[in-house]
DRENMI-588367 format. One record per residue (C-alpha): residue in three letters; x, y, z. Coordinates in steps of 0.02 Angstrom, whole numbers, padded with zeros to 5 digits, always signed. Each point is the difference from the previous one (the first is absolute). Layout:
ALAXYZ
...
This chain:
MET-05874-00853-01529
SER-00169+00035-00083
ARG+00039-00122-00139
GLY-00004-00144+00122
THR-00176+00045+00057
THR-00086+00037-00165
GLY-00003-00181-00057
LYS+00117+00027-00147
PRO+00110-00153-00033
GLN+00187+00028+00020
PRO+00142-00067-00108
LYS+00038-00177+00059
PHE+00170-00069-00041
THR+00049-00181+00017
SER+00094-00027+00162
SER+00153-00071-00088
LEU+00021+00155-00108
LEU-00055+00137+00120
LEU+00168+00028+00084
VAL+00092-00007-00166
LYS-00115+00129-00078
LEU+00013+00118+00151
VAL+00189-00008-00007
GLN+00001+00029-00187
CYS-00109+00153+00018
LEU+00136+00086+00102
ASP+00104+00021-00157
PRO-00013+00169-00091
PRO-00086+00084-00086
ALA-00133+00046+00127
GLY-00186-00013-00037
SER-00147+00104+00057
PRO+00018+00068+00179
SER-00132-00055+00124
GLY-00133+00134+00008
HIS-00053-00054+00175
CYS+00176+00021+00067
MET+00034+00161-00095
ILE-00160+00089+00050
THR+00010-00062+00180
GLY+00180+00058+00017
ALA-00037+00172-00073
ALA-00163+00028+00094
LEU+00065-00052+00171
TRP+00163+00098-00012
PRO-00075+00171+00047
ILE-00101-00082+00139
MET+00156-00082+00068
THR+00101+00161-00007
ALA-00139+00099+00085
ILE-00016-00126+00141
SER+00190-00009+00017
SER+00012+00189+00021
GLN-00134-00003+00135
VAL+00084-00145+00092
ALA+00171+00083-00011
THR-00062+00155+00092
ARG-00074-00101+00144
ALA+00115-00151+00020
HIS+00183-00008+00049
SER+00033-00184-00033
THR+00078-00041-00168
TRP-00100-00162-00010
VAL-00164+00092+00026
LYS+00044+00126-00135
ALA+00036-00143-00120
ILE-00170-00084+00025
PRO-00089+00092-00144
SER+00140-00044-00121
LEU+00004-00180+00057
ALA-00189-00014-00015
TYR+00010+00074-00176
CYS+00132-00125-00055
THR-00089-00146+00082
PHE-00165+00041-00084
LEU+00082+00019-00171
LEU+00089-00166+00026
ALA-00165-00083+00042
VAL-00083+00072-00156
GLY+00145-00057-00108
LEU+00002-00176+00070
SER-00189-00013-00022
ARG+00016+00044-00185
ILE+00131-00135-00022
PHE-00100-00126+00102
LEU-00153+00030-00109
LEU+00110-00020-00155
ALA-00065+00168-00059
HIS+00178+00064-00032
PHE+00176-00063-00015
PRO+00123+00050+00138
HIS+00093+00125-00108
GLN-00166+00087-00041
VAL-00040+00014+00186
LEU+00173+00069+00040
ALA-00013+00127-00141
GLY-00171+00055+00063
LEU+00062+00021+00180
VAL+00152+00102-00050
THR-00096+00107-00125
GLY-00140+00035+00124
ALA+00118+00053+00138
VAL+00097+00114-00118
LEU-00159+00078-00068
GLY-00063+00031+00177
TRP+00164+00082+00048
LEU+00002+00110-00156
MET-00183+00051-00002
THR-00034+00030+00185
PRO+00060+00182-00003
ARG-00083+00028-00169
VAL-00182-00042+00030
PRO-00090+00074-00154
VAL-00165+00046+00085
LYS-00010+00176-00071
ARG+00060-00042-00175
GLU-00103+00035-00155
LEU-00096-00139-00086
SER+00122+00010-00145
PHE+00140-00054+00117
TYR-00089-00164+00038
GLY-00042-00028-00183
LEU+00180+00031-00054
THR+00065-00112+00139
SER-00112-00142-00058
LEU+00049+00028-00181
SER+00185+00009+00044
LEU-00011-00165+00094
LEU-00083-00085-00149
LEU+00112+00072-00135
GLY+00161-00011+00100
ALA-00024-00181+00050
SER-00056-00047-00176
LEU+00155+00081-00074
ILE+00115-00091+00121
TYR-00090-00163-00033
TRP+00017+00012-00188
ILE+00183+00053+00013
LEU+00039-00152+00108
LEU-00101-00111-00116
THR+00100+00066-00149
LEU+00160-00041+00095
GLY-00062-00177+00023
LEU-00054+00013+00183
ASP-00176-00070+00021
LEU-00078+00060+00163
SER-00133-00135-00016
TRP+00125-00142+00014
SER-00063-00053+00172
ILE-00178-00008-00068
ASN+00059-00116-00138
LEU+00083-00113+00129
ALA-00159-00004+00103
LEU-00106-00042-00153
LYS+00122-00139-00042
TRP+00011-00084+00171
CYS-00168+00036+00080
GLU-00119-00149+00008
ARG-00144+00115-00052
PRO+00070+00140-00110
GLU-00168+00090+00005
TRP+00031+00029+00186
VAL+00145+00117-00038
HIS-00086+00167+00029
MET+00012+00141-00124
ASP+00033+00125+00139
THR+00176-00072+00020
ARG+00050+00068-00170
PRO+00122+00147-00013
PHE-00129+00135-00038
ALA-00131-00055+00129
SER+00073+00105+00140
LEU+00034+00142-00121
SER-00181+00010-00061
ARG-00060-00007+00181
ASP+00116+00138+00062
ALA-00027+00112-00151
GLY-00188-00017+00018
ALA+00008+00037+00187
ALA+00103+00157-00031
LEU-00126+00067-00126
GLY-00146-00051+00112
LEU+00075+00090+00148
GLY+00011+00161-00099
ILE-00178-00016-00064
ALA-00064-00034+00176
LEU+00091+00147+00080
HIS-00065+00121-00133
SER-00178-00066-00007
PRO-00150+00102+00059
CYS-00045-00140+00123
TYR+00168+00012+00088
ALA-00011+00190+00004
LYS-00164-00012+00097
VAL+00061-00125+00130
ARG+00181+00057+00016
ARG-00034+00113+00147
ALA-00155-00088+00064
TYR+00007-00090+00166
LEU-00045-00184-00009
GLY-00049-00082+00163
LYS+00042-00178+00052
SER-00163-00070-00068
GLN+00028+00089-00165
LYS+00177-00069-00014
ILE-00066-00175+00032
ALA-00132+00027-00134
CYS+00135+00058-00121
PHE+00101-00157+00036
VAL-00149-00117-00023
LEU-00058+00086-00160
ALA+00176+00004-00073
MET+00027-00185+00034
GLY-00171-00037-00073
LEU+00051+00085-00161
LEU+00181-00056-00012
LEU-00022-00185+00038
PRO-00124-00034-00143
LEU+00115+00100-00114
ASP+00144-00113+00050
TRP-00105-00156-00028
LEU-00037+00046-00181
GLY+00158-00087-00059
TYR+00106+00050-00149
PRO-00015-00014-00188
PRO+00097-00146-00074
GLN+00094+00107-00126
ILE+00159+00082+00067
SER-00030+00170-00081
LEU-00179+00008+00065
PHE+00061-00055+00171
TYR+00120+00147+00010
ILE-00135+00123-00055
PHE-00127-00072+00123
ASN+00128+00002+00141
PHE+00043+00182-00036
PHE-00180+00061+00004
LYS-00042-00109+00150
TYR+00134+00079+00108
THR-00043+00172-00068
LEU-00176-00025+00067
TRP+00052-00059+00173
PRO+00070+00167+00067
CYS-00150+00092-00072
LEU-00118-00113+00097
VAL+00096-00003+00164
LEU+00056+00183+00010
ALA-00142+00092-00084
LEU-00161-00090-00046
VAL-00027-00108+00155
PRO+00034+00139+00130
TRP-00108+00119-00100
VAL-00147-00122-00005
VAL+00015-00037+00187
HIS+00014+00185+00041
ILE-00151+00046-00106
PHE-00114-00134+00069
SER+00054+00020+00181
ALA-00001+00190+00006
GLN-00141+00069+00103
GLU-00087+00159-00048
THR+00025+00141+00120
PRO-00168+00056+00071
PRO-00046+00179-00044
ILE+00024+00132+00135
ARG-00166+00072+00053
SER-00008+00187+00021
SER-00077+00061+00163
């Protein structure tokens, strides 16, 4: 949804060819999954299951118990339709992102790696990069080009320069791999160690939100390098930085500047 509010132009297809191209894109092989759909599906799954367990203990109606699941599916459907409406992704990319996100949420909910070593996050990021690269090159050797939908878009779009680079196969991969590494760095940073058990009041939480948005929005407005290889590198480091800012640096700065010194106890 953010892409529609940042002023970036979207791919604009001629009306006579739009339906034809959307139908053609349903043919295999699949392209890059939608990162919005995948991350949303994975992130909201544990929230949905937690709310469902709470509702199940207090409600007796089957319809009431199904409300969290229905809300989860409805929200994912809205996100997916918005990505198609903005022409940011093809339908098969949205469907792949929704399914992948839900499966990842289901698999990872009981395995939250909060207490893992930093090496775990680094190896996870490296495994994502190497594993996906290996699969990509194997498929490419077999004659299956995962960028086929990008080539169709470049061919039929009225303004080919409006086809964004973040719809390419490795855009989501570089984002997720960077976020995994950034999460590990943030959780093992000295800043997070100082604020992990500190109590942040409502005003401090609001300050954290305002400061985080003030840092993240300009970072998002920087744009991307025109070269594909530089785009992947920039995307990786960008999303490595985001968890470090949100989880560690911003709360630490707010906690330091808002902490009040305890007055010394006078001896009688």
